[in-house]
Residue frames relative to the residue before (quaternion, step in Angstrom):
aa qw qx qy qz dx dy dz
M 1.0000 0.0000 0.0000 0.0000 0.00 0.00 0.00
I 0.3570 -0.7432 0.5304 0.1970 3.57 -0.76 1.07
K 0.3383 -0.7187 0.5700 0.2102 3.55 -0.93 0.89
P 0.4524 -0.7405 0.4188 0.2676 3.61 -0.44 1.19
H 0.6408 0.5490 -0.3523 0.4048 3.58 0.99 -0.73
I 0.6000 0.5536 -0.3702 0.4432 3.63 1.13 -0.52
A 0.6622 0.4926 -0.3019 0.4772 3.57 0.91 -0.92
A 0.6494 0.5129 -0.3204 0.4611 3.58 0.98 -0.80
L 0.6313 0.5588 -0.3243 0.4290 3.56 1.05 -0.81
I 0.7736 0.3645 -0.1909 0.4819 3.59 0.90 -0.89
K 0.4041 0.7600 -0.4538 0.2304 3.60 1.24 -0.28
D 0.7636 0.3651 -0.1969 0.4948 3.60 0.82 -0.98
K 0.6835 0.4645 -0.2882 0.4837 3.58 1.27 -0.04
L 0.6222 0.5131 -0.3332 0.4884 3.55 1.30 0.24
K 0.0170 0.7929 -0.6070 0.0500 3.56 -0.79 1.08
R 0.2397 -0.7568 0.5906 0.1445 3.54 -1.24 0.50
T 0.0496 0.7472 -0.6626 0.0142 3.52 -1.12 0.79
Q 0.3932 -0.7239 0.5136 0.2402 3.59 -1.22 -0.10
A 0.0611 -0.7405 0.6671 0.0540 3.50 -1.31 0.57
G 0.8048 -0.0245 -0.0347 0.5921 3.55 -0.42 1.20
N 0.7792 -0.2982 0.2452 0.4937 3.57 -0.81 -1.03
D 0.6317 0.5438 -0.3221 0.4489 3.59 1.28 0.11
D 0.4390 -0.6504 0.5513 0.2834 3.51 -1.33 0.40
I 0.1699 -0.7473 0.6342 0.1020 3.56 -1.16 0.71
Y 0.1454 -0.7812 0.6044 0.0576 3.56 -0.74 1.12
V 0.1378 -0.8065 0.5747 0.0144 3.54 -0.66 1.20
I 0.1079 -0.7882 0.6047 0.0378 3.59 -0.84 1.02
G 0.5317 0.5975 -0.4676 0.3763 3.57 -0.89 0.94
P 0.5743 0.0010 -0.7686 -0.2820 1.51 -2.49 -0.01
V 0.2065 -0.7204 0.6492 0.1303 3.50 -1.36 0.56
K 0.4347 -0.7000 0.4918 0.2813 3.61 -0.76 0.97
L 0.0133 -0.8084 0.5861 -0.0532 3.56 -0.82 1.07
P 0.1631 -0.7875 0.5869 0.0939 3.61 -0.25 1.21
V 0.1007 -0.8073 0.5815 -0.0032 3.57 -0.81 1.07
E 0.3551 -0.7120 0.5664 0.2147 3.57 -0.91 0.95
L 0.0787 0.8020 -0.5791 0.1230 3.56 -0.57 1.18
D 0.8352 -0.1560 0.0514 0.5248 3.57 -0.43 1.28
G 0.7624 -0.4065 0.2039 0.4604 3.56 0.86 1.00
E 0.6983 0.3890 -0.2757 0.5340 3.60 1.26 0.06
T 0.3767 -0.6984 0.5557 0.2480 3.55 -1.23 0.49
K 0.0746 -0.7849 0.6151 -0.0014 3.55 -0.68 1.17
T 0.2800 -0.7788 0.5398 0.1541 3.59 -0.82 0.96
F 0.1095 -0.7693 0.6291 0.0210 3.52 -0.70 1.20
H 0.3186 -0.6898 0.5990 0.2528 3.54 -1.33 0.18
W 0.2298 -0.8224 0.5168 0.0617 3.53 -0.54 1.30
Y 0.0428 -0.7547 0.6545 0.0150 3.54 -1.11 0.90
S 0.0721 -0.7569 0.6436 0.0875 3.55 -1.20 0.54
W 0.1342 -0.8173 0.5554 0.0748 3.59 -1.17 0.40
L 0.2568 -0.7380 0.6116 0.1241 3.49 -1.36 0.58
R 0.2973 -0.7112 0.6055 0.1981 3.55 -1.16 0.67
K 0.0185 -0.7820 0.6226 -0.0226 3.55 -0.97 0.98
E 0.5694 -0.5476 0.4651 0.3994 3.55 -1.21 0.41
A 0.5520 -0.6350 0.4262 0.3323 3.54 -0.98 0.86
G 0.2406 0.7458 -0.5922 0.1874 3.53 -1.06 0.79
E 0.7452 -0.2998 0.2689 0.5315 3.53 -1.15 -0.50
E 0.5760 -0.6138 0.4121 0.3488 3.53 -1.04 0.79
M 0.3874 -0.7223 0.5280 0.2222 3.56 -0.90 0.99
S 0.3976 -0.6850 0.5556 0.2528 3.53 -1.08 0.74
P 0.6537 -0.4823 0.3822 0.4404 3.61 -1.22 0.24
E 0.6216 0.5490 -0.3421 0.4417 3.59 1.04 -0.76
Q 0.6680 0.4973 -0.3014 0.4644 3.59 0.93 -0.88
L 0.6436 0.5299 -0.3247 0.4467 3.56 0.99 -0.86
V 0.6624 0.4917 -0.3058 0.4753 3.59 0.94 -0.88
E 0.6062 0.5557 -0.3458 0.4519 3.59 1.05 -0.77
D 0.6699 0.5180 -0.2955 0.4424 3.57 0.96 -0.89
L 0.5424 0.6272 -0.4062 0.3839 3.59 1.13 -0.51
N 0.7391 0.3969 -0.2142 0.5003 3.56 1.08 -0.69
R 0.6617 0.5034 -0.3050 0.4644 3.58 1.26 -0.24
F 0.7666 0.2752 -0.1466 0.5614 3.57 1.13 -0.68
S 0.4079 -0.7132 0.5172 0.2399 3.54 -1.04 0.78
Y 0.1269 -0.8279 0.5439 0.0516 3.57 0.26 1.26
A 0.5701 0.5988 -0.3842 0.4110 3.59 1.16 -0.45
D 0.6370 0.5169 -0.3314 0.4662 3.60 1.20 -0.40
L 0.6675 0.4128 -0.2806 0.5525 3.55 1.32 -0.20
Q 0.3498 -0.7106 0.5524 0.2599 3.56 -1.25 0.04
Q 0.1715 -0.7791 0.5961 0.0907 3.54 -0.92 0.92
S 0.4152 -0.7104 0.5166 0.2367 3.54 -1.10 0.73
S 0.2421 -0.7642 0.5866 0.1150 3.54 -1.33 0.35
V 0.0907 -0.7401 0.6499 0.1470 3.50 -1.39 0.11
L 0.2252 -0.7429 0.6202 0.1129 3.54 -1.03 0.94
V 0.1208 -0.8068 0.5780 0.0188 3.56 -0.59 1.20
Y 0.0922 -0.8030 0.5886 0.0136 3.56 -0.88 0.98
G 0.8287 0.1820 -0.1494 0.5078 3.57 -0.95 0.90
D 0.7055 -0.4365 0.3500 0.4351 3.55 -1.33 -0.32
F 0.0847 -0.8586 0.5052 0.0182 3.54 0.48 1.25
D 0.6049 0.5850 -0.3534 0.4087 3.59 1.07 -0.67
N 0.8519 0.2715 -0.0538 0.4445 3.51 0.74 -1.15
N 0.5515 0.6197 -0.4125 0.3763 3.61 1.12 -0.44
E 0.4630 -0.7213 0.4438 0.2615 3.58 -0.75 1.03
D 0.7718 0.2808 -0.1317 0.5551 3.58 1.15 -0.60
A 0.1584 0.8069 -0.5457 0.1613 3.60 0.00 1.29
L 0.3241 -0.7342 0.5695 0.1777 3.53 -1.17 0.70
I 0.0662 -0.7667 0.6325 0.0876 3.56 -1.23 0.49
R 0.1209 -0.7428 0.6507 0.1010 3.51 -1.34 0.43
M 0.1836 -0.7389 0.6393 0.1075 3.57 -0.91 0.98
H 0.0035 -0.8460 0.5304 -0.0553 3.58 -0.04 1.32
S 0.3072 -0.7575 0.5541 0.1572 3.55 -0.72 1.13
I 0.5390 -0.6304 0.4503 0.3307 3.56 -0.89 0.95
C 0.0171 0.7568 -0.6533 0.0118 3.55 -1.08 0.80
H 0.3181 -0.7908 0.4940 0.1715 3.56 -0.05 1.33
T 0.7116 0.4683 -0.2649 0.4518 3.57 0.86 -0.97
G 0.7432 0.4158 -0.2325 0.4698 3.58 0.92 -0.86
D 0.7121 0.4643 -0.2657 0.4548 3.58 0.85 -0.97
I 0.7647 0.3682 -0.1904 0.4934 3.59 0.92 -0.92
F 0.7911 0.3326 -0.1693 0.4847 3.58 0.72 -1.07
G 0.4271 -0.7224 0.4516 0.3030 3.59 1.24 -0.29
S 0.1928 0.8109 -0.5298 0.1571 3.59 1.11 0.62
A 0.3429 -0.7446 0.5424 0.1840 3.55 -1.07 0.84
R 0.4448 0.6973 -0.4581 0.3258 3.61 1.24 0.17
C 0.7689 0.1863 -0.1155 0.6007 3.59 1.23 -0.37
D 0.4639 -0.6624 0.4972 0.3143 3.58 -1.30 -0.10
C 0.3258 0.8057 -0.4551 0.1941 3.59 1.28 0.25
G 0.6582 0.5103 -0.3216 0.4505 3.60 0.88 -0.88
Y 0.6330 0.5147 -0.3162 0.4842 3.55 1.02 -0.81
Q 0.6755 0.5064 -0.3028 0.4423 3.59 0.85 -0.94
L 0.6127 0.5539 -0.3468 0.4444 3.59 1.04 -0.74
K 0.7287 0.4228 -0.2455 0.4795 3.59 0.70 -1.06
Q 0.6509 0.5196 -0.3262 0.4471 3.58 0.97 -0.79
S 0.6110 0.5406 -0.3476 0.4621 3.59 1.06 -0.68
M 0.6517 0.5086 -0.3127 0.4678 3.57 0.97 -0.84
R 0.6283 0.5228 -0.3325 0.4706 3.57 1.05 -0.74
I 0.6632 0.5151 -0.3044 0.4496 3.57 0.87 -0.99
I 0.6667 0.5096 -0.2983 0.4547 3.58 0.93 -0.91
T 0.6943 0.4598 -0.2943 0.4690 3.60 0.85 -0.89
E 0.6395 0.5095 -0.3305 0.4715 3.59 1.02 -0.69
H 0.6439 0.5199 -0.3110 0.4673 3.59 1.10 -0.70
G 0.5127 -0.6734 0.3922 0.3604 3.56 1.11 -0.67
T 0.7998 -0.0532 0.0212 0.5975 3.59 1.16 -0.46
G 0.3118 0.7358 -0.5602 0.2180 3.54 -1.12 0.70
A 0.2798 -0.7447 0.5824 0.1672 3.55 -1.35 -0.05
L 0.1687 -0.7649 0.6164 0.0803 3.53 -0.99 0.95
F 0.1882 -0.7788 0.5933 0.0776 3.55 -0.58 1.22
Y 0.1389 -0.7843 0.6025 0.0501 3.57 -0.77 1.10
L 0.1498 -0.8618 0.4846 0.0066 3.52 -0.15 1.41
A 0.3115 -0.8443 0.4195 0.1188 3.49 -0.19 1.44
N 0.7230 0.4117 -0.2678 0.4859 3.62 1.12 -0.38
H 0.5328 0.6535 -0.3790 0.3815 3.58 1.23 0.47
E 0.3062 0.7821 -0.5027 0.2046 3.60 1.22 0.15
G 0.8463 0.1011 -0.0934 0.5146 3.57 -0.92 0.93
R 0.5997 -0.5598 0.3262 0.4696 3.57 1.21 0.68
G 0.7751 -0.3929 0.1699 0.4648 3.53 1.07 0.83
I 0.5908 0.6007 -0.3763 0.3855 3.63 1.21 0.05
G 0.5429 -0.6336 0.4008 0.3783 3.62 1.20 -0.21
L 0.6550 -0.5746 0.3394 0.3543 3.53 -1.22 0.61
F 0.6594 0.5088 -0.3220 0.4501 3.61 0.90 -0.87
S 0.6675 0.4870 -0.2952 0.4797 3.57 0.95 -0.90
K 0.6142 0.5546 -0.3431 0.4443 3.56 1.10 -0.72
A 0.6158 0.5443 -0.3498 0.4497 3.59 1.03 -0.74
I 0.6576 0.4839 -0.3079 0.4885 3.59 0.99 -0.81
A 0.6246 0.5360 -0.3368 0.4573 3.59 1.02 -0.79
Y 0.6185 0.5382 -0.3403 0.4604 3.59 1.05 -0.73
L 0.6410 0.5111 -0.3300 0.4679 3.60 1.00 -0.77
L 0.6359 0.5107 -0.3253 0.4786 3.59 1.05 -0.73
Q 0.6346 0.5126 -0.3329 0.4729 3.58 1.06 -0.68
E 0.6357 0.5103 -0.3311 0.4753 3.58 1.04 -0.69
D 0.6701 0.4753 -0.2840 0.4944 3.56 1.24 -0.45
G 0.7394 -0.4597 0.2093 0.4452 3.59 1.28 0.23
L 0.5919 0.5742 -0.3860 0.4134 3.62 1.16 -0.31
D 0.4088 -0.6584 0.5499 0.3115 3.56 -1.22 0.37
T 0.7384 -0.4376 0.2684 0.4373 3.59 -1.28 0.12
V 0.6307 0.5293 -0.3365 0.4570 3.59 1.05 -0.70
D 0.7225 0.4484 -0.2605 0.4572 3.58 0.70 -1.08
A 0.6019 0.5585 -0.3667 0.4375 3.61 1.07 -0.63
N 0.6637 0.4879 -0.3095 0.4750 3.61 0.91 -0.85
I 0.6660 0.5043 -0.3005 0.4602 3.56 0.93 -0.90
E 0.6238 0.5538 -0.3292 0.4425 3.58 1.02 -0.81
L 0.6936 0.4565 -0.2624 0.4916 3.59 1.14 -0.67
G 0.5993 -0.6069 0.3448 0.3920 3.57 1.28 0.09
F 0.5613 0.5857 -0.3879 0.4376 3.56 1.30 0.26
A 0.5638 -0.5204 0.4928 0.4104 3.53 -1.35 0.09
D 0.6525 -0.4786 0.4015 0.4289 3.57 -1.25 0.34
D 0.7916 -0.0045 0.0484 0.6092 3.58 0.91 -0.94
A 0.0901 -0.8418 0.5322 -0.0059 3.57 -0.32 1.31
R 0.4044 0.7502 -0.4544 0.2594 3.60 1.23 0.20
D 0.1618 -0.7577 0.6275 0.0777 3.53 -1.19 0.73
Y 0.2310 -0.8159 0.5233 0.0842 3.58 -0.84 1.00
S 0.3800 0.7789 -0.4551 0.2046 3.59 1.26 0.02
D 0.6431 0.5135 -0.3384 0.4564 3.62 0.94 -0.79
A 0.6782 0.5005 -0.2947 0.4502 3.56 0.84 -1.00
I 0.6556 0.5059 -0.3150 0.4637 3.58 0.98 -0.79
A 0.6143 0.5368 -0.3473 0.4624 3.59 1.06 -0.72
V 0.6646 0.4799 -0.3005 0.4875 3.59 1.00 -0.81
L 0.6053 0.5515 -0.3494 0.4553 3.59 1.02 -0.75
K 0.6877 0.4757 -0.2883 0.4664 3.59 0.86 -0.91
L 0.5976 0.5525 -0.3532 0.4613 3.57 1.18 -0.52
L 0.7398 0.4314 -0.2155 0.4691 3.56 1.04 -0.83
R 0.8268 0.0824 0.0165 0.5562 3.60 1.10 -0.63
D 0.2572 -0.7678 0.5721 0.1304 3.56 -1.02 0.89
L 0.6397 0.5727 -0.3154 0.4041 3.57 1.15 -0.65
P 0.6707 -0.4930 0.3540 0.4264 3.61 -1.24 0.26
V 0.1815 -0.7603 0.6134 0.1126 3.55 -1.31 0.40
S 0.2453 -0.6873 0.6468 0.2215 3.50 -1.36 0.30
I 0.2786 -0.8005 0.5162 0.1228 3.55 -0.88 0.95
I 0.3339 -0.7111 0.5883 0.1915 3.54 -1.04 0.89
T 0.4030 0.7053 -0.4881 0.3193 3.58 -0.25 1.21
N 0.2991 -0.6960 0.6121 0.2270 3.49 -1.40 0.27
N 0.6275 0.5998 -0.2873 0.4048 3.55 1.34 -0.29
P 0.3655 -0.7582 0.4949 0.2160 3.62 -0.50 1.13
R 0.5825 0.5915 -0.3818 0.4062 3.61 1.12 -0.50
K 0.6274 0.5227 -0.3428 0.4644 3.59 1.06 -0.63
V 0.6283 0.5129 -0.3286 0.4839 3.58 1.01 -0.77
D 0.6626 0.5129 -0.3064 0.4516 3.60 0.91 -0.93
A 0.6433 0.5290 -0.3275 0.4462 3.59 0.97 -0.85
L 0.6496 0.5015 -0.3116 0.4790 3.58 0.98 -0.82
R 0.6679 0.5166 -0.2998 0.4440 3.56 0.89 -0.95
K 0.6772 0.5039 -0.2925 0.4493 3.58 0.91 -0.94
S 0.6441 0.5205 -0.3170 0.4623 3.56 1.19 -0.51
G 0.5510 -0.6133 0.3891 0.4109 3.57 1.29 -0.26
M 0.4550 0.6840 -0.4531 0.3462 3.58 1.29 0.08
N 0.3961 -0.7033 0.5423 0.2331 3.57 -1.04 0.84
V 0.0856 -0.8030 0.5897 0.0025 3.57 -0.42 1.26
A 0.2341 -0.8296 0.4965 0.1021 3.56 -0.30 1.29
G 0.8206 -0.0876 0.0945 0.5568 3.59 1.05 -0.61
R 0.2904 -0.7358 0.5855 0.1772 3.51 -1.38 0.09
V 0.1870 -0.7607 0.6152 0.0888 3.53 -1.03 0.92
P 0.3726 -0.7438 0.5035 0.2332 3.65 -0.62 1.04
L 0.1683 -0.8016 0.5711 0.0540 3.56 -1.20 0.57
W 0.2626 0.7600 -0.5454 0.2369 3.55 0.65 1.13
G 0.3849 0.7059 -0.5428 0.2429 3.56 -1.22 0.52
N 0.7816 0.3704 -0.2550 0.4323 3.55 -1.38 0.09
S 0.2773 0.7627 -0.5309 0.2441 3.58 1.09 0.69
S 0.0466 0.7887 -0.6100 0.0599 3.56 -1.04 0.82
V 0.6998 -0.4389 0.3397 0.4497 3.55 -1.31 0.05
Y 0.6490 0.5503 -0.3150 0.4203 3.60 1.14 -0.59
N 0.8093 0.2521 -0.1258 0.5154 3.60 1.03 -0.67
E 0.3352 0.7789 -0.4801 0.2245 3.59 1.27 0.15
K 0.6687 0.4855 -0.3026 0.4750 3.60 0.90 -0.90
Y 0.6255 0.5534 -0.3227 0.4454 3.58 1.01 -0.84
I 0.6910 0.4692 -0.2766 0.4753 3.59 0.89 -0.94
Q 0.6462 0.5115 -0.3228 0.4654 3.59 0.98 -0.81
T 0.6246 0.5362 -0.3353 0.4582 3.59 1.06 -0.72
K 0.5943 0.5652 -0.3584 0.4460 3.58 1.05 -0.73
M 0.7334 0.4287 -0.2348 0.4724 3.55 0.84 -0.99
N 0.7576 0.4345 -0.2225 0.4333 3.56 0.80 -1.04
R 0.7988 0.2885 -0.1405 0.5089 3.61 1.04 -0.69
S 0.7486 0.3652 -0.2162 0.5094 3.59 1.09 -0.64
G 0.4943 -0.7267 0.3848 0.2818 3.56 1.29 0.16
H 0.2845 0.7867 -0.5107 0.1984 3.59 1.11 0.50
F 0.5723 -0.6121 0.4391 0.3240 3.54 -1.16 0.76
G 0.5460 -0.5937 0.4831 0.3407 3.53 -1.35 0.25
Q 0.7409 -0.4790 0.3016 0.3614 3.53 -1.29 -0.33
E 0.5748 0.5977 -0.3907 0.3997 3.61 1.20 0.07
P 0.4535 -0.6699 0.5049 0.3012 3.63 -0.93 0.83
Q 0.1853 -0.7994 0.5658 0.0807 3.57 -1.14 0.60
T 0.2668 -0.6715 0.6592 0.2081 3.51 -1.26 0.61
L 0.2282 -0.8188 0.5184 0.0933 3.54 -0.51 1.20
V 0.2291 -0.7795 0.5737 0.1034 3.55 -0.86 1.01
K 0.5166 -0.6590 0.4511 0.3089 3.56 -0.91 0.93
C-alpha cells in the first residue's frame, strides 16, 4: 500500500527526461552538506533512474516500484549541484566516473580520488557548477569485477589501455548520454568542463551542448600512478595542463 504523503512529498522533486529510447527519472534537489577542507559546503544532490520508455510514471508508481525491484542491486548515478546552476552565465561541470578503489579506498594507483575532491573545490571556489558522479563507468565502463582482472594484467606489465583490450573491451567504453540528458534538464546555458579527456568534450559537443571552455585537472602524481597518467596522455590523447577557451 502506497503512503500518499510519500508521493506528495516527491511530486515536485521528480522530473522526466529522455536519453535515446529510454526515460530518465530525476529526483532532487536534496540538500547535502559536504565537509571540504575544514569547511561545510552545501550542494544540491540529484539522482536518476533509467527506465524503458513508456507512459510517464506517477510518483505513486515510482514509490511502488521501490519495493518491487531491487534497486540496491543496480547502481544509480548522481549529480551534485552548487550555487545558482540554472541561471549563472558561467558554470562549471565535471563528468566524474565512479572509481571504487580511488574514490572510496583512496588507492594511489590512479588519480581519481584526487580529481573528485579537487573538482568539488574548483566548483565551490568558482561559485556555481555541477559534479556528475557516473555509477556505470567503473574501469572506463568495464565494471568493478573486470577492473580487478585488468589490474592483475597491469601488474603483469600491461598498461590500462592494453589491459582493457586484452579482456575484450574497448579502451574506453563509457557513454555520457544519460548524464548529458540530465545536464540539459538542469541547465540551458553554456558550460565549461573540468576534464583532461577530449572524449568528454566531444560527447557534449555532439549532443548540441554549448561548451565554452575547459579546465584541466592534473595533480597528485606519484610513483604508483605515473605510468597510468602517462598512458592517459600518450595513448588516450588526454589534454595537457593549460586551460582552454573552446570555439564552436
